[in-house]
C-alpha positions in Angstrom: -1.8 -5.1 -26.1 -2.0 -1.3 -25.5 1.1 0.9 -25.6 1.0 1.2 -21.8 0.8 -2.5 -21.4 3.7 -3.0 -23.7 5.8 -0.6 -21.6 4.9 -2.6 -18.5 5.4 -6.1 -20.0 7.4 -8.4 -17.8 7.6 -5.9 -15.0 6.8 -7.2 -11.5 4.9 -5.6 -8.6 4.7 -6.7 -5.0 1.5 -5.6 -3.2 1.3 -6.3 0.6 -2.1 -7.0 2.1 -3.4 -7.6 -1.4 -5.9 -10.4 -0.8 -8.8 -8.1 0.0 -10.2 -4.6 -0.1 -8.0 -1.8 -1.4 -5.0 -4.0 -1.8 -6.8 -6.4 -4.1 -8.0 -3.5 -6.3 -4.4 -2.2 -6.5 -3.1 -5.6 -7.5 -5.8 -5.9 -10.2 -5.0 -2.4 -11.5 -1.3 -3.1 -11.8 -2.0 -6.5 -13.4 -4.3 -4.7 -15.9 -1.4 -2.5 -16.8 0.6 -5.6 -17.8 2.6 -6.3 -14.7 3.0 -9.6 -13.0 1.9 -9.4 -9.3 3.0 -10.9 -6.0 0.0 -11.0 -3.8 1.1 -10.9 -0.2 -1.4 -11.9 2.6 -1.3 -12.8 6.2 -4.5 -14.7 7.0 -6.8 -14.3 4.0 -5.5 -17.4 2.1 -8.8 -18.2 0.3 -9.2 -14.6 -1.0 -5.5 -14.4 -2.1 -5.6 -17.7 -4.0 -8.9 -16.8 -5.6 -7.5 -13.5 -6.8 -4.3 -15.1 -8.1 -6.4 -17.7 -9.9 -8.5 -15.0 -11.7 -5.4 -13.0 -12.7 -3.6 -16.2 -14.0 -6.7 -17.0 -16.1 -6.4 -13.6 -17.7 -2.7 -14.0 -18.3 -1.0 -17.3 -17.4 1.8 -17.3 -14.8 1.3 -13.7 -14.0 0.4 -13.8 -10.3 1.5 -15.7 -7.3 0.7 -15.6 -3.6 3.0 -15.4 -0.6 2.0 -15.7 3.0 3.9 -13.8 5.7 3.1 -12.1 9.0 4.7 -8.7 8.7 5.3 -8.6 12.4 7.9 -11.3 12.0 11.4 -10.2 11.2 11.7 -12.9 8.5 8.8 -11.5 6.5 10.6 -9.1 4.2 13.1 -11.7 3.0 10.3 -14.2 2.5 8.4 -11.8 0.3 11.5 -10.7 -1.6 12.7 -14.2 -2.2 9.3 -15.3 -3.5 9.3 -12.6 -6.1 12.8 -13.2 -7.3 12.6 -17.0 -7.3 9.5 -17.0 -9.5 9.8 -13.8 -11.6 13.5 -12.9 -11.3 12.9 -9.2 -10.7 11.0 -6.5 -8.7 10.0 -3.3 -10.3 7.3 -1.9 -8.0 6.7 -2.3 -4.3 3.4 -1.2 -2.8 3.4 -1.2 1.0 -0.4 -1.4 1.5 -0.8 -3.8 4.5 -1.9 -2.0 7.7 -3.4 -2.7 11.1 -6.0 -0.1 12.2 -7.9 0.2 15.4 -8.5 2.8 18.2 -6.1 2.9 21.2 -7.5 5.5 23.5 -5.1 7.1 26.0 -5.4 5.3 29.3 -6.4 2.0 27.6 -3.6 1.5 25.1 -1.2 -1.4 25.6 2.4 -2.0 24.6 1.3 -5.0 22.5 -1.0 -2.6 20.5 1.9 -0.2 20.1 4.1 -3.1 18.8 1.5 -4.3 16.4 0.5 -0.9 14.9 4.1 0.2 14.6 5.2 -3.1 13.1 2.6 -3.2 10.3 2.5 0.5 9.5 6.1 1.6 9.9 8.6 -1.1 10.6 7.5 -3.6 7.9 7.4 -1.1 5.0 11.0 0.0 5.9 12.5 -3.4 6.0 10.6 -4.7 3.0 11.8 -1.6 1.1 15.3 -2.2 2.3 15.1 -5.9 1.2 13.8 -5.0 -2.3 16.0 -1.9 -2.8 18.7 -3.6 -4.9 16.3 -5.3 -7.4 14.2 -2.2 -7.6 17.2 -0.1 -8.5 18.2 -2.5 -11.2 15.1 -1.6 -13.1 14.6 2.1 -12.1 11.8 0.9 -9.9 9.3 2.6 -7.6 8.0 2.2 -4.1 4.5 3.5 -3.2 3.5 3.6 0.5 -0.1 3.7 1.5 -0.1 6.4 4.2 -3.2 8.2 5.5 -4.5 11.7 5.8 -4.5 11.0 9.5 -0.8 10.8 9.4 -1.0 14.5 8.6 -3.9 15.4 10.9 -4.3 12.9 13.8 -7.5 10.9 14.2 -9.0 11.1 17.7 -8.7 7.9 19.8 -5.9 6.7 17.5 -2.7 8.1 19.2 -0.6 5.1 18.0 -1.9 4.6 14.5 -1.7 8.3 13.5 1.9 8.6 14.6 2.8 5.4 12.9 1.4 6.8 9.6 3.1 10.1 10.3 6.3 8.1 10.6 5.6 6.4 7.3 5.2 9.8 5.6 8.7 10.8 6.9 10.1 7.4 5.9 8.7 7.9 2.4 10.6 11.2 2.1 13.7 9.8 3.7 13.9 6.8 1.4 13.2 9.1 -1.6 16.5 10.8 -0.8 18.5 7.7 0.2 17.4 5.5 -2.7 17.6 8.1 -5.5 18.3 8.1 -8.3 17.6 4.4 -8.8 14.3 4.1 -7.0 11.5 6.6 -6.7 9.5 6.6 -3.4 6.1 8.2 -3.0 3.0 7.9 -0.9 -0.7 7.9 -1.4 -2.9 9.2 1.5 -6.4 7.9 1.3 -9.4 9.7 2.8 -12.9 8.3 3.2 -12.6 5.3 0.8 -13.8 2.2 2.7 -15.2 2.2 6.2 -13.5 -0.1 8.7 -15.2 -3.4 8.8 -15.7 -3.5 12.5 -16.8 -0.1 14.0 -17.8 2.8 11.9 -21.6 3.6 12.3 -23.7 5.2 9.5 -23.8 8.4 11.6 -20.0 8.6 11.8 -19.8 8.1 8.1 -22.3 10.8 7.4 -20.4 13.2 9.6 -17.2 12.5 7.8 -18.7 13.0 4.3 -20.3 16.3 5.3 -16.7 17.6 5.6 -15.6 16.3 2.2 -15.8 19.1 -0.4 -16.7 16.6 -3.1 -19.6 15.4 -0.9 -19.1 11.7 -1.6 -17.1 8.7 -0.5 -14.1 7.7 -2.7 -13.7 4.3 -4.3 -10.8 1.8 -4.0 -10.3 2.3 -7.7 -9.4 6.0 -7.0 -6.5 4.8 -4.7 -5.4 2.1 -7.3 -5.3 4.7 -10.0 -3.1 7.0 -7.9 -0.8 4.1 -7.0 -0.5 3.2 -10.7 0.2 6.8 -11.6 3.0 7.2 -9.1 4.5 3.7 -9.8 4.3 3.8 -13.6 3.5 7.2 -15.1 5.5 9.7 -13.0 9.2 9.2 -13.8 10.1 12.7 -12.4 8.1 12.5 -9.2 9.7 11.3 -5.9 9.3 12.1 -2.2 5.7 13.2 -2.6 2.5 12.4 -0.7 -0.6 12.4 -2.9 -3.9 12.9 -0.9 -6.8 11.1 -2.5 -9.5 12.4 -0.1 -12.0 14.4 -2.0 -10.6 17.5 -0.4 -11.1 16.3 3.2 -7.8 17.8 4.3 -9.2 21.2 3.5 -11.7 20.8 6.4 -9.6 19.1 9.1 
């Protein structure tokens, strides 16, 4: 076991939306650092169970899954209780789960408002609140997955972008209110994974032309930033780390 793994031994991380895509990579990265992980999912049960099985084969009894719809008011307590009942502690909370889709002005609905605000803003707050006490017991950390479009709005997304802007403000507010026992930071991804349902190759090329590093990022880049803020940055709180290849320079 490496020195870093020894320092993380027996610590526990919750990662929301961890069955697939960036969330799964974050869960793997924290597990590789020696943490046990709680893999939250809403509908991707097969992927969540497969990931937990892989991690438990690497280190027995080090991963569990918990199903919850973050739009439901009971979800934060369900997730907190699963972690405490099995592992007895919570050291890291990664609010990764997010709904994302366009809501053009003139077409947006109140249901879309409720869904996007619930997953991107309300759920991170109430899950952070539910986990605040066990996090403080171990000098824990919260890392919120925000978005560079919470800083510079994305066209046709006038609900999603304000929700992420609110999460940036929430990150800084909680950093004040939960200090000194809990550090709270955010990671703002740029062009990492294209949405599964709508980005055309032409749109992707246009975006990458404005990225100074001239390439798409990888989920591992986000996971490394999350691990840094959660585990390796004891004097950093209230900060938003853009992992965007410099995209914000050209927005």
